[in-house]
N, C-alpha and C positions, 0 to 999 in steps of 0.2 A: 812520315805522317801516319797516324792511325785512322783507319777508314771505317765508318759505320756502314757495314755492308750486310747487316743481319736483318734488314727490314723485309716484310712481305706486303704490308699495307701502305707503305710509302715508297716512292721512287723519284729520284731526280732524273727525269726523262731526257732533258737536253739543257744546254746552257750556252748562251751567246748574246753579244750585243747588250750586256748589262742586265740580262734577265735570266731567270730560271723558269723552266717548264717542269712542274711537279705534279705527281699523282698522290692524292691524299685519300686513300680508300678508293671510292668510285669517282671522285671529283678531280678534275684537272685544272690547276691554277697556274697563272703566270705572275711572278713577282720580281721586282727589281733586286739586283744584287751588285753592289759596287765592286766586288772582287772579280766579277765576270767582265774583264776588260777586252777579251778577244772578240773578234767579229767574223768568225767562220760562218759559212752558210748554215741555217737551221737544218737539222737532219730529221727530226721527228715530224711525222705528219700531224701530230696532235697539237702543234702550235695553232693551227687553224680551227681546231675543235675544242679549245679550252672553254671551261665552264665559266671562268671569271678571270679578269685581268686587273691587277692593281696599277693605278696611275698616280704618280707623285704629283703634288701640287707645288707650284712655284712659291707659295706662301708657307710651305711646310706641311708635313703630313701627306694625306692623299685620300683616295677612295677606290673602292672596288667597282668595276663595271661588270655586271653579270651578263654573260652571253646566254646562259640558260638558268632557270630557277634552281637555287641551291637552298637547302635548309639553313637555319641560323647556326646550327651546330650538328655535328655527327661524331661518331667514334671510330678510332682506328686502334689496332692492336700491335703491341710489341712484346713478344713472348707472352707471359701471363698478364701483362699490363693492358688496361683499356684506357685510352686517353681521348678526351673530348677535343675536337678540332672546331674552331670557330674563327673565320677570317675577321680581323679587327681593322679599325681605321688607321693603325700604324703598320700595316702590311703583315704583321705577325699572325700566326694561326693558333697559338697556345702550345705548340710543340716545336722544340728545336731538334730535328731528327738526328743531326750529327752528334748530339750528346749521348746517343744510345751506346756509343763505344765506351763512354765513361760510366753509364749506368751498369753496364756489364762488369766493368772493372771494380766499381764499388761493391757490387753484390758478391763477386768472387773473393775480394779481400775480407769481407765480413764473414762469409761462410768458412774461409780458411782459418779464421781466428779461433773457431771452435770454443767459444766462451760457454760456460755452463748456463743452462736455461734460466737460473735464478739471477744471473747477472748478464743480460744481453749487452751487446755492443751499443754504446750510446753515440748517436750521430747528431751533430749540429749542422743543419743545412741553411745557410744564409743566402738571401736573395733567391729563395726557393722557387719562385715563379709558380707554375701550375703543378708542380709536385712530382714530376716523373722520377727525379733522383731520389726524392723522399720515399716514393713507393717502391723503387728498386731495392733500397736499403731495408725497408720494412719487410718486404717479401723475403729477403735473405735472412731475417731473424733479428734485425736491429730495432731498438727503440729510437725514435727520431724526434728532434725538435725542429720544426719547419718555421722559418721566419721570413716574412716579406712585408714591405711597407704598404702594400695595396690590399685593402679589405676585399675588393672584388676578385683579385687574383688568388687570394687564399681560399675564397669560396669556390673558385674554379678547381683549385687543388683538391679540396675536399670532395668535390663532385667526381674527380678522377679516382680518388680513393674508394668511393662507393662503387663506381663502375668497375673497378679492379677487384672488388671483393675484399678490400683491405681497410674498410672504415673502422673495424674493431681493433686494429693493431695499435700498439702503443705509440701514437703520434700526437705531439703537442702542436697545435696550430696557432701561431703567434703573429699578430699584426703589429709591427713595430719597426722603428729605425734599427737597422742591423747593428751598427756600431754601439748605439746606446744600449741595446739589449745585451750585447756581449759584455759591456762594461758592468752592467748590473749582475749578470751571471758570475762574473769574476768576483765581485764583492760578496755575492751570496755563497761562494764556494762551490758552485756547480762545476762539474767536470765532464768532459766528453772524450770518447776514444777516437773519434774521427770528426773532422771539420771539412765541409764542402762549401765553397763560396763561388757564386756565379754572378758577379756584380755587373751592372750595366756600365757602359762607357761614361754615361752622363745620366743623372737623374735627380729627383728630389724626394726627400723623406716626407712623412705624413705632416710634419710641421713646416714644410717649405725648405728644409735644409738642402743645400746644393751638394750633390755628389759628383766628383770628377775622378775617374779611376786612377789616373796617373798621380794625382795629388793625395789620394786617400789610401791606396792599397797597402803601402808599407805599414802605416799605423794600424790598419785593420788586422793585418797578419800578425803584427807584434801583439796586439790585443788578444787575438785568438790563441796565441801561445800560452796565455795565462789561464785558459780554461781547459787545457789538455789534461787528461788523466795521467796517472803514474805509468801506465803502459799503453800509450796511444798507438793507433794503427796507421793512420794516414791523415794528411791534409791535402786537399785538392783546390787549386785556384784556376778558374776559367776566365778567359778574356776574349772579347770580340773586337777590341780596338787595335788598329794597326799601330797606334802610338805606344804600345806596350808589348815588347817582344816576349816570346816564351822564355828566352834566356834571362831576361830581367826578372821575371816572376820567379824563376828557379833560383836566381841569385839571392832574392829576398828570403825565400824559404831556407836556403842553405845557411845564410848568415844569422837568421833569427832562431831557427829550430835546431840545426845540427849541433851547435856548441852545447846545448842543454840536453837534447834528446838523442843525439847520435843519429843513426839512420842514414838514408840515402835520398838524393833528389834526382829528378828527371824532368824533362819538358819535351813537348812535341806539339805540332799542329794536329788538328783533327779535321776530317773532311768527309765529303759525300761522293760516291761514285756516280758518274754520268753514264746512263745506259746507252745513249746514242753514240758516244765516242770512246768509251772505256777510260776516259780521263777522270781526274778527281778535282772537285772544287774545294779549295780550302775554306773552312768555316769557323776559324778561331783557333785558340790554343789552350793547352792545359799544362800547368806545372804541378808536380806531385812531390810531396815528402812522404816517405814511408819508413816504418821501423825497419832496422837492419836485421 
């Protein structure tokens, strides 16, 4: 497992009984986590002093119970990035902190490519959410096409770009269905040196299109193979669903990309360290194809 242990403004303080105790800057939040199936006694004293607790609703979704007044949004830092945190009605905060281990990997791969300044590495970030991966790539010198189906989420990503001092970098902000956008890019002859995709387990596109990861991921990866440049660097696929193992994602990458591009594949879980116990909470998985 690769562990995102480089944070200063975020910490997973404790985890037990289906819940996480987390510090986001100066705020302490409690959120449910279905991976936390153990029921050891809480160890951190901050459980009783949390600023807000998220409660699930039996009808779906849920709501935050504020124990102390919190701003609607605030910023945290990861390296040179500044990211806006805002607790939403779906328990998310706008940042998936475990993905920091991937942001670092993308940035290192881009810097190592040493492409000339007149031809920067071109990155396609699908399901780009609030843009942390996009900004990590842009800060490393890449030009990025950021695609997400939600207009509000793309606006949030642009806010993160401004907060990080990266608003003037070569980033295209696209609100669109990711599969339809890639199909159009293929017809237009657009090519990318790297593709990142962070698809939801289930969702809907802007036109009401249903997305279910297990049913759609193979076709999307195969589609993305058609927009890779002649000298691609990497393709990364993230998953948060227990119904799709890292090995399955790697197998798809191996059978779709390696026969044409060569290269190597790998996969692993990613996770967050728990301060109170020294353990690690698994938070999803990543499969990678990279040039050999």
